C-alpha positions, 0 to 999 in steps of 0.5 A: 154638579155642585153648581146645580146644587147651589142653584137648587138650594138658592131657588128653594130658599127664595121660594120658601121665603116668598111663600112665607111673606105672601102667606103672612100678607094673606094671614093678616088680611091686608088685601081684603081689608084695603078692598073693603075700605076703598069699596073695590072688592071686585078687584081683590083678585087683581090686587093679589095678582099684582102683589105676586107679580111685584114679588116675582119682578123683585126676585128677577131684579135681584138676579139680573143687573139692568136699569130702567131709565126714569126721571125723578118724578117717576122715582118719587111716585114709585117711592110714595107707592112703596111707602104706602104699601109698607105703611099699610103692612106695618099698620096691619101688623100693629092692628093684628097684634093690638099694639095701639090699644096696649100702647094707649093703655100703658102710656095713659094717652087719652087724646091725640092718637091721630097725631101720634099715627101722623108723627109715625108716618111723617118720621118714616117718610122723612127717613125714606126721603133722607135715604133716597135723596142724600148721597151717602146717607145710608153709609152714615 
């Protein structure tokens, strides 16, 4: 009985966290904004389904220990796509919170905003590459 209670508690907690993440993504409007920018509004439903399927697949991967044999180039592509998603999510949050205008006003930055955003992206990319390519880097 105690094991069943723990299973129920774990699944309930996971569902609650997943619902919060998906509602957060929906609230900040990443999917419609990206579909509008890429002129692919007809695929919004597919985008949403893929995001939910990715969340479900990630949850499954946490429970079962399995491996998919892949080469380095496949890992590079997957890492790049994950980085794109995280970057889009971070910029959407920054846009919703109006971080960039406040930062520019307080710092007195008049020119160079594209270079600043590029520096953020390159820093994030470099950190990700170091994490994934150098064995033991995450232990430092």
